[in-house]
Structures are given as C-alpha cells and as structure tokens.
C-alpha positions as CSV (number, residue, x, y, z in Angstrom):
1,M,14.0,43.5,15.6
2,D,13.6,42.7,11.9
3,A,17.2,41.6,11.3
4,K,16.3,40.4,7.8
5,N,15.4,43.9,6.6
6,L,17.7,46.0,8.9
7,T,20.4,47.9,6.9
8,I,23.9,48.8,8.1
9,K,23.0,52.5,8.1
10,Q,19.9,51.9,10.2
11,A,21.8,49.6,12.6
12,H,24.6,52.2,12.9
13,E,22.1,54.9,13.9
14,L,20.4,52.6,16.5
15,L,23.8,51.7,18.0
16,I,25.1,55.3,18.1
17,S,21.9,56.6,19.7
18,K,22.1,53.7,22.3
19,K,18.6,52.5,21.3
20,M,20.2,49.1,20.7
21,S,23.4,47.5,22.0
22,V,25.9,45.6,19.8
23,L,25.0,42.4,21.8
24,E,21.3,42.8,21.1
25,L,22.0,43.3,17.4
26,V,24.3,40.4,17.1
27,E,22.1,38.1,19.1
28,A,19.2,38.9,16.8
29,V,21.3,38.0,13.7
30,L,22.6,34.8,15.3
31,K,19.0,33.8,16.1
32,V,18.1,34.1,12.4
33,A,21.2,32.2,11.4
34,D,20.4,29.4,13.8
35,G,16.9,29.1,12.2
36,A,18.4,29.1,8.7
37,R,20.9,26.3,9.2
38,D,19.2,24.2,6.6
39,L,20.5,26.7,3.9
40,N,24.0,25.5,4.7
41,A,25.2,29.1,4.1
42,Y,27.6,29.1,7.1
43,L,30.3,26.5,7.4
44,E,31.1,27.8,10.9
45,I,29.7,30.3,13.4
46,F,32.7,31.7,15.3
47,D,33.0,31.0,19.0
48,D,34.5,34.3,19.8
49,V,31.6,36.5,18.7
50,R,30.9,37.7,22.3
51,E,34.5,38.9,22.6
52,Q,34.2,40.8,19.3
53,V,30.9,42.3,20.6
54,E,32.6,43.7,23.7
55,V,35.4,45.3,21.6
56,A,32.8,46.9,19.3
57,Q,30.6,48.2,22.2
58,K,33.7,49.8,23.8
59,M,34.5,51.6,20.6
60,I,31.0,53.0,20.5
61,D,31.0,53.9,24.2
62,D,34.4,55.7,23.8
63,G,33.3,57.7,20.8
64,R,35.6,55.8,18.4
65,S,33.0,54.1,16.3
66,T,32.9,53.9,12.5
67,M,29.9,53.1,10.2
68,M,31.0,49.4,10.5
69,T,31.4,49.2,14.3
70,G,29.2,46.5,15.7
71,I,27.9,45.4,12.3
72,P,27.6,41.6,11.9
73,I,29.5,40.5,8.8
74,A,29.7,37.1,7.0
75,M,33.1,36.2,5.5
76,K,33.6,33.9,2.5
77,D,35.7,30.9,3.3
78,N,38.7,31.9,1.2
79,I,39.3,35.2,3.1
80,L,41.9,34.7,5.9
81,I,40.9,35.6,9.5
82,K,43.8,35.0,11.9
83,G,43.2,31.9,14.1
84,K,40.2,30.7,12.0
85,I,40.0,27.9,9.5
86,A,40.1,29.1,5.9
87,S,39.4,26.0,3.8
88,A,38.2,27.6,0.5
89,S,35.5,24.9,1.0
90,S,38.0,22.2,-0.1
91,K,39.0,19.0,1.5
92,M,42.6,20.1,0.5
93,L,42.5,22.9,3.2
94,E,39.9,21.4,5.5
95,N,42.0,22.0,8.6
96,Y,44.1,25.0,7.5
97,T,44.1,27.7,10.2
98,A,45.0,31.2,9.0
99,T,48.1,32.7,10.6
100,Y,47.3,36.3,9.7
101,D,44.4,38.6,8.7
102,A,43.7,39.3,5.1
103,F,43.9,43.1,4.2
104,V,40.1,43.3,4.0
105,T,39.8,41.4,7.3
106,K,42.1,43.8,9.1
107,K,40.3,46.8,7.6
108,L,37.0,45.5,9.0
109,R,38.5,44.5,12.3
110,D,40.0,48.0,12.8
111,A,36.6,49.5,12.0
112,G,35.0,47.3,14.7
113,A,32.9,44.9,12.6
114,V,31.8,41.6,14.1
115,F,32.7,38.5,12.1
116,I,29.8,36.1,12.5
117,G,31.3,33.2,10.7
118,R,32.7,31.8,7.4
119,T,30.4,31.0,4.5
120,N,30.2,28.2,2.1
121,M,31.4,28.6,-1.5
122,D,32.3,26.6,-4.6
123,E,35.7,24.9,-3.9
124,F,38.5,27.3,-4.5
125,A,35.9,29.7,-5.9
126,M,35.4,27.5,-9.0
127,G,31.7,27.3,-9.9
128,G,28.6,29.3,-10.3
129,S,26.2,27.5,-8.0
130,T,27.9,26.6,-4.7
131,E,27.3,23.0,-5.5
132,N,31.0,22.3,-5.8
133,S,31.8,22.7,-2.1
134,A,33.4,19.8,-0.3
135,F,30.9,20.5,2.6
136,G,27.6,20.3,0.8
137,V,25.3,22.5,-1.3
138,T,24.0,25.9,-0.2
139,K,20.3,26.6,-0.9
140,N,18.7,29.7,-2.1
141,P,16.6,31.4,0.6
142,H,13.9,32.3,-1.9
143,D,13.5,28.7,-3.0
144,K,15.4,25.9,-1.3
145,T,15.2,23.7,-4.3
146,R,17.4,26.2,-6.2
147,V,21.0,27.3,-6.1
148,P,22.1,30.6,-4.6
149,G,24.6,31.2,-7.3
150,G,28.4,31.0,-6.9
151,S,31.1,30.9,-6.1
152,S,30.1,33.3,-3.2
153,G,26.7,31.7,-2.7
154,G,27.1,31.2,1.0
155,S,27.7,34.9,1.6
156,A,24.7,35.9,-0.6
157,A,22.4,33.3,1.0
158,A,23.5,34.4,4.6
159,L,22.7,38.0,3.8
160,A,19.4,37.3,2.0
161,S,18.2,35.2,4.9
162,G,19.0,37.9,7.5
163,S,21.9,35.9,9.0
164,A,24.2,38.9,8.5
165,L,23.9,42.6,7.8
166,G,26.7,42.6,5.2
167,A,29.0,40.0,3.7
168,L,32.3,39.7,1.8
169,G,32.8,37.6,-1.3
170,T,35.3,37.4,-4.1
171,D,34.5,37.8,-7.8
172,T,36.6,36.2,-10.5
173,G,34.1,36.1,-13.3
174,G,30.8,37.1,-11.6
175,S,31.1,35.3,-8.3
176,I,29.7,38.3,-6.3
177,R,27.2,39.7,-8.9
178,Q,25.6,36.4,-10.0
179,P,24.7,35.1,-6.5
180,A,23.6,38.7,-5.6
181,A,21.2,38.6,-8.5
182,F,20.0,35.0,-7.6
183,C,19.4,35.9,-4.0
184,G,18.0,39.4,-4.4
185,V,20.7,41.5,-2.8
186,V,23.3,44.1,-4.0
187,G,26.7,42.8,-5.0
188,L,29.7,45.0,-6.0
189,K,32.8,43.9,-8.0
190,P,35.2,46.8,-7.5
191,T,37.9,48.0,-9.9
192,Y,40.8,45.5,-10.0
193,G,43.4,46.7,-7.6
194,S,41.1,49.0,-5.5
195,V,40.7,46.3,-2.8
196,S,43.8,44.4,-1.9
197,R,43.9,40.6,-2.6
198,S,46.5,40.1,0.2
199,G,45.3,37.2,2.4
200,I,42.8,35.9,0.0
201,I,43.3,32.3,-1.3
202,A,44.0,32.8,-5.0
203,M,42.1,31.3,-7.9
204,A,43.0,33.4,-10.9
205,S,45.2,36.3,-9.8
206,S,44.6,38.7,-12.7
207,L,40.8,38.3,-12.3
208,D,40.1,37.9,-8.6
209,Q,38.7,40.8,-6.7
210,A,37.1,41.0,-3.2
211,G,33.9,43.0,-2.7
212,P,30.8,43.4,-0.6
213,F,27.3,42.0,-0.5
214,A,24.7,44.4,1.0
215,K,21.0,44.9,1.3
216,T,21.2,48.4,-0.3
217,V,23.5,50.3,-2.6
218,E,24.3,52.6,0.3
219,D,25.3,49.7,2.5
220,A,27.5,48.4,-0.3
221,E,29.2,51.8,-0.5
222,I,29.8,51.8,3.3
223,I,31.5,48.4,3.2
224,F,33.5,49.3,0.1
225,D,34.7,52.6,1.7
226,C,35.9,50.5,4.7
227,I,37.8,47.8,2.7
228,K,39.3,49.7,-0.2
229,G,42.8,51.3,-0.1
230,Y,46.4,50.8,-1.2
231,D,48.3,47.9,0.2
232,P,52.1,47.5,-0.3
233,M,51.7,43.8,0.3
234,D,49.7,43.5,-3.0
235,S,51.7,44.3,-6.1
236,T,48.5,44.9,-8.0
237,S,47.1,47.3,-5.4
238,E,46.4,50.8,-6.9
239,P,46.9,54.0,-5.0
240,A,44.1,55.5,-7.0
241,G,41.8,53.1,-5.3
242,E,42.0,55.2,-2.1
243,S,39.6,57.8,-3.5
244,P,37.5,56.5,-6.4
245,D,35.5,59.3,-8.0
246,F,33.4,59.6,-11.0
247,V,34.5,61.8,-13.9
248,S,32.1,62.3,-16.8
249,S,32.9,60.7,-20.1
250,D,33.9,64.0,-21.9
251,E,36.5,64.7,-19.2
252,R,37.8,61.2,-18.5
253,L,40.0,60.4,-21.5
254,G,43.7,61.1,-21.2
255,R,43.6,61.8,-17.4
256,N,45.9,60.0,-14.9
257,P,43.8,57.8,-12.5
258,D,46.0,59.2,-9.6
259,N,44.4,62.6,-10.2
260,L,40.8,61.4,-10.0
261,A,40.5,62.3,-6.3
262,K,41.1,65.9,-7.1
263,K,37.8,66.2,-9.0
264,E,34.4,66.5,-7.5
265,P,32.2,63.5,-8.3
266,K,29.7,64.1,-11.1
267,K,26.4,62.4,-11.6
268,P,26.4,60.0,-14.5
269,K,23.8,60.9,-17.2
270,V,24.2,58.6,-20.1
271,I,23.6,54.8,-20.0
272,G,24.8,52.6,-22.8
273,V,22.9,49.5,-23.7
274,P,24.7,46.8,-25.8
275,T,21.5,45.5,-27.4
276,E,23.1,42.9,-29.6
277,F,25.1,41.5,-26.6
278,V,22.1,41.6,-24.3
279,N,20.0,39.6,-26.7
280,A,22.5,36.8,-26.9
281,K,21.2,33.2,-27.4
282,G,20.0,31.6,-24.2
283,V,18.8,34.6,-22.4
284,D,15.4,34.0,-20.7
285,P,12.7,36.2,-22.3
286,R,11.5,37.2,-18.8
287,V,15.0,38.5,-18.0
288,L,15.0,40.6,-21.2
289,K,11.5,41.9,-20.4
290,N,12.6,42.9,-16.9
291,F,15.7,44.6,-18.2
292,E,13.9,46.5,-20.9
293,E,11.3,47.7,-18.3
294,S,14.1,48.8,-16.0
295,I,15.8,50.8,-18.7
296,E,12.6,52.5,-19.6
297,K,12.1,53.5,-16.0
298,M,15.6,54.9,-15.9
299,K,14.7,57.1,-18.8
300,K,11.9,58.6,-16.7
301,L,14.5,59.5,-14.1
302,G,16.3,61.7,-16.6
303,Y,18.9,59.3,-17.9
304,E,19.8,59.3,-21.6
305,V,20.0,55.8,-23.0
306,K,22.2,55.1,-26.0
307,E,22.4,51.8,-28.0
308,I,26.1,50.8,-28.3
309,N,27.9,48.0,-30.1
310,L,30.0,45.7,-27.9
311,A,30.1,42.8,-30.2
312,S,33.6,41.7,-29.0
313,L,32.1,41.0,-25.5
314,K,30.6,37.9,-26.9
315,Q,34.1,36.4,-27.0
316,G,34.4,37.1,-23.2
317,L,33.5,33.6,-22.2
318,S,36.0,32.0,-24.6
319,I,38.7,34.3,-23.4
320,Y,37.8,33.8,-19.7
321,Y,37.8,30.0,-19.9
322,I,41.3,30.0,-21.3
323,L,42.9,32.6,-19.1
324,M,41.2,31.5,-15.8
325,P,42.1,27.8,-16.0
326,A,45.7,28.7,-16.9
327,E,46.0,30.8,-13.8
328,V,44.2,28.1,-11.7
329,S,46.8,25.6,-12.9
330,S,49.6,27.7,-11.7
331,N,48.1,28.9,-8.4
332,L,47.0,25.5,-7.3
333,A,50.3,23.8,-8.1
334,R,51.4,24.7,-4.5
335,F,48.9,22.2,-3.0
336,D,50.9,19.1,-3.5
337,G,50.3,17.2,-0.2
338,V,53.9,17.9,1.0
339,R,54.1,21.4,2.4
340,Y,50.6,21.9,3.8
341,G,47.0,20.8,3.1
342,Y,45.6,17.3,2.5
343,H,48.1,14.5,2.4
344,A,47.6,10.9,1.2
345,N,50.3,8.3,1.6
346,G,51.4,6.7,-1.6
347,A,53.9,4.1,-2.6
348,N,56.5,6.8,-3.5
349,L,56.8,10.5,-3.8
350,L,55.0,10.7,-7.1
351,D,52.2,8.6,-5.8
352,D,51.9,10.9,-2.8
353,Y,51.4,13.9,-5.2
354,M,48.9,12.1,-7.3
355,R,46.8,10.7,-4.5
356,S,46.9,13.9,-2.4
357,R,45.8,16.1,-5.4
358,G,43.4,13.5,-6.7
359,E,41.6,13.0,-3.4
360,G,42.0,16.6,-2.0
361,F,40.5,18.4,-5.0
362,G,37.0,18.0,-6.2
363,G,35.9,17.3,-9.8
364,E,35.4,20.9,-11.0
365,V,38.8,21.9,-9.6
366,R,40.5,19.0,-11.3
367,R,38.8,19.8,-14.6
368,R,40.0,23.4,-14.5
369,I,43.6,22.4,-13.6
370,L,43.6,20.0,-16.5
371,L,42.3,22.7,-18.9
372,G,44.8,25.2,-17.6
373,T,47.7,22.8,-17.9
374,Y,46.6,22.0,-21.5
375,V,46.4,25.6,-22.7
376,L,49.8,26.3,-21.2
377,S,51.5,23.2,-22.6
378,S,54.1,23.2,-25.4
379,G,52.4,23.3,-28.7
380,Y,49.1,24.8,-27.4
381,Y,50.3,27.9,-25.6
382,D,50.5,30.0,-28.8
383,A,47.3,28.4,-30.2
384,Y,45.2,29.2,-27.1
385,Y,46.8,31.2,-24.3
386,S,48.7,33.8,-26.2
387,K,45.6,34.5,-28.4
388,A,43.4,34.8,-25.3
389,V,45.8,37.4,-23.9
390,A,45.7,39.4,-27.1
391,A,41.9,39.1,-27.2
392,R,41.7,40.4,-23.6
393,E,43.3,43.6,-24.8
394,V,40.5,43.9,-27.4
395,I,37.9,43.6,-24.7
396,K,39.6,46.4,-22.7
397,K,39.8,48.6,-25.7
398,T,36.2,48.0,-26.6
399,L,35.0,49.2,-23.2
400,E,37.4,52.1,-23.2
401,V,36.0,53.3,-26.5
402,A,32.4,52.8,-25.3
403,F,33.0,54.9,-22.3
404,R,33.9,57.9,-24.5
405,D,30.2,58.2,-25.3
406,V,28.4,56.8,-22.2
407,D,29.0,57.1,-18.5
408,I,27.5,53.7,-17.5
409,I,26.8,50.4,-19.3
410,A,23.8,48.4,-18.4
411,T,23.1,44.7,-18.9
412,P,21.1,42.0,-17.1
413,T,23.3,40.4,-14.4
414,T,22.4,36.8,-15.4
415,P,20.7,35.3,-18.4
416,T,18.2,33.3,-16.3
417,P,16.8,33.3,-12.7
418,A,18.3,30.8,-10.2
419,F,18.2,27.3,-11.6
420,R,17.4,24.1,-9.7
421,I,20.0,22.3,-7.6
422,G,21.6,19.6,-9.8
423,E,20.0,21.0,-13.0
424,K,23.4,21.9,-14.7
425,S,25.8,19.8,-12.6
426,S,26.3,17.3,-15.4
427,D,26.7,19.9,-18.1
428,P,29.6,22.3,-17.3
429,L,29.3,24.2,-20.6
430,Q,25.7,25.2,-19.7
431,M,27.0,26.2,-16.2
432,Y,29.7,28.4,-17.8
433,L,27.2,30.1,-20.0
434,A,25.6,31.6,-16.9
435,D,28.6,34.0,-16.7
436,I,28.1,35.6,-20.1
437,F,27.3,39.1,-18.8
438,T,29.7,39.2,-15.9
439,V,33.1,37.8,-17.2
440,P,33.9,40.8,-19.5
441,V,34.0,43.0,-16.4
442,N,36.8,40.9,-14.8
443,I,38.7,40.6,-18.1
444,A,38.8,44.4,-18.3
445,G,39.3,45.0,-14.6
446,V,36.5,47.6,-14.5
447,P,33.9,47.9,-11.6
448,A,30.3,46.6,-11.8
449,I,27.4,46.3,-9.5
450,S,24.3,44.0,-9.5
451,I,21.1,45.5,-8.0
452,P,17.8,43.6,-7.5
453,S,15.5,44.6,-10.4
454,G,12.3,42.5,-9.7
455,F,11.1,39.0,-9.6
456,V,9.7,36.2,-11.8
457,E,7.2,33.5,-10.7
458,E,8.3,29.9,-10.7
459,G,5.6,27.7,-9.2
460,D,5.0,29.0,-5.7
461,A,8.3,30.9,-5.5
462,L,9.3,34.4,-6.5
463,L,12.8,34.3,-7.9
464,P,14.9,37.5,-7.9
465,L,16.4,39.1,-11.0
466,G,19.3,41.6,-11.1
467,I,20.5,44.4,-13.3
468,Q,24.2,45.1,-13.8
469,F,25.7,48.5,-14.1
470,I,29.3,48.8,-15.4
471,A,31.6,51.8,-15.0
472,P,35.1,52.8,-16.1
473,H,38.1,52.1,-13.9
474,F,37.7,53.7,-10.4
475,G,34.1,54.7,-11.3
476,E,32.5,53.2,-8.2
477,D,30.9,56.5,-7.3
478,A,29.1,56.4,-10.6
479,L,27.8,53.0,-9.8
480,F,26.6,54.1,-6.4
481,A,24.9,57.2,-7.8
482,T,23.1,55.3,-10.5
483,G,22.3,52.4,-8.2
484,K,20.7,54.7,-5.6
485,D,18.6,56.2,-8.4
486,F,17.6,52.8,-9.5
487,E,16.6,51.7,-6.0
488,K,14.6,54.9,-5.6
489,M,12.8,54.2,-8.9
490,L,11.8,50.7,-7.8
491,G,10.5,52.2,-4.5
492,D,8.5,54.9,-6.3
493,N,5.0,53.6,-7.0
494,N,4.4,56.6,-9.3
495,I,6.9,55.4,-11.9
C-alpha cells in the first residue's frame, strides 16, 4: 500500500468495498510515521488507535460509515481531544490534558475518523516555521535542512510524509496555507465562522480559523464538509457556514449570506490578479515565474483573467502585526501560573507570576505579548490599535469591491520556497514578511486555499511552491471548483 499517495476518497472506496480493512490502512500509515520520526512532525502517537480502529470498522460493517470513517487524521497540538494532552507546543501547557472534545474533534469522531496523534507547531501558533516549539523543530519532508512552515508545520509535514491521510491545523495569518505550500499539499483556510473555534486554544480570536490539510482539493472538501457547521458554543459561529455555496459576482451583492444555500453553486469564471501586490519587494523571481505560468494555463482552461488593484493589501502585514499581538496579549493573560499550566515558585505572588510566565513561555510568545501590551497601553491605543481596527475595515471593503468584478483572486501563497532551518530565526521582521500574501485573508475573514503549483530546484532538492485562490465569504465551493480545475491542468500533459 502506497500510504504516501493514497487519498481519502481512494481509501474510502477500498474500505467500503472491503478490499482493505481499517486496521490495514492505519497500520500502513503508522509504519510510515514510525519511519519518519526524524521529522519531529508528531509530538505523540496515541495509544488508543486500535480502539478507534475497532469503532470505525464496526461503523463500516453496520453500514453507518461516512467519507471520513476509518481515515487516519493528524491533529494540531492546539485542538482539544478529550483525555489527550493539548500543549500548544508550549512548556506552559506541557502536561495539560483536555477535559472535552473541540467541536471539530467531535465532528470527526462522530464521522468515524481515526486520530493518529498530535502534531508539532509553533508555540501557541506564533510563528511561520515550527521552529518556536518547546519540543524541537519540525523538518520539511522534501529537504530536512529546511522548515515545513508554520505554525501548523507538524500537520503539513505529517501529511506530506504519508504519516496521515488528512490533517487539521489552524490559520491565524497563513498558518495552514503557508506550510501547505512549503510541504507540497493542499491547505484550506475557511470563512471565519464557518468552522467553530470551540475547544481550540486561542491565539488571536478574531483571526483564528481551523481548517484541513489534504493531498487533493477533493480531500480538502471532504474534510471541510465534515468539520463545518453552526456551533452555539462559539459566538462567532455562522449559520450560513452550514451550506457554503458559490454565487457569481453579478448576483452576490446585496444578498443575505443565510440565503446562499438556496442557490445552486455556479462555476467561477473570472480570476482577478493583483499584479502590483504580487510583485511586492522580496518576492522570489522563481515564485513569480511559476505564478505567471500557472495563470496562463488557467486561461487555457477558459478562465478570464483580469488585472485588479488591491494596493491597500500591502498594509495587511502592518495591520496584522498590531491586531494579532494585541489579542495575544489578552488571550494569554490567563496563563499566570496560578490556575493551571506551568508554575514556578517565587519569593511572593508577583514573583510567581513573573517566573511562571517568563519560564513557561518561549521567546516569540513573550515578544508578541510585549508588543500587544504596548499597542493596547494608555497613550498608544489610539496611535496604533484603533488605527489598525479602522484600516482593517479598509481591507475588507477593498476585497468586497474587488469581488464585484471577479469571482476569484489569485496570488502566490508565499514569497519564497521553504527556507533553511535557522535562516530567519534571528530576524523576526524577515520571518513576518513571509506572511505578506496570506494575512489579508484573515483580516477580512474570507476563505482561501493553497494548492501545489510546481517545484524549484535548490541543490539536490525539489522544493514545492503553492498558488493561493481567495473567494468571497462562504465561497468555499468556488475555491474547490477552481482548485480541481487547477489540479486537472497540472495533470494534463497537453497544456
């Protein structure tokens, strides 16, 4: 069995036809995972996998299976699984055991998925390389001297190595799409609110969104269909997320999102390319060449390509790195060494707080807490935070206007291929610039998908590249339709 290239759909068909058992599938994946331990993609392989296998097999035998029944899934370490450690790859939560399932976990469990283990990540999801984990660096399966991206690098590396058939991550500013591009897999950041954040350890609550990693766009759609839905436990959960459907640009404006499900999905036809934004300073010429070639091929598939002006998106990084640390500062205030988490004894209560937080949090987390506290402080709130909130609305409006003329917006996913481990560790500003194409999506709350678009040569290694497609709110169907066409195009030797 070629677990590395087996898709969820293929595995489902083999399981339903009884040509393969759940145990055989899971054992094949575990064998690959065991051989890929040097990647440090998994922090833990769960010891109850066999019990999960028995439950899934019974569902199949009883005719109660879903597309996800028996499918081995890797889970990012900030997603709660009842009875399992959820550390967010931090010393602060090293021994924290979840007391309940996250919404997405429950959805997958009810569907019969098999949780293989929890994957490494940047601590509290803060980083773009998975170098900030308290439990070591994860390596890129395509070149072990390079990062897999972050913060969901462990999930991306596990999937790319064949150590899972699908994976879940979280995306605050590109943390699913960027590692998907670096590792050569598909990564979906859904519409904000379409997938509940209940039971996910928060980083920046107005930006965080859980989503799938998959080997194909079709597999990403299968996982998304399983985990989406309204959740009364999440105040930002959207009922419209139950049935995301694509509505063409000339019909979309002025319509209530709750009515989207009443329309038949329509195939997107017009792709917008923000040329000025795409040609930003620091973008690798090979990335631009790959992107331009990809767009030309999409034209041959019948898509109309329009050049659009999204100049305000250049401010996305500045906006993001004010709003995100501010929310980090608030969300991580609860980890004080008193109620739960890492505790260090000090000379007095204040010393307890200072030692616990100083020793429990890594350097990048401390940096972002300090930045966030600064921009929220008296005298600086109006100068920075309130202006960033206003600028966020400009980004949202810019995209809303753009989608009047186009159905999909395309950009590269990342400005460069995967960089070497340690290359940007001492220069956080350079690390932050790697998010230039992804952060505007989270700021606006719209969905986006990263799809492998080719490779570049670096020495003896072939490093993957990704293309990003962006759609309006609840336009996941448009992303899937366009993404499937793009995959077909890459597989068609005649184009």
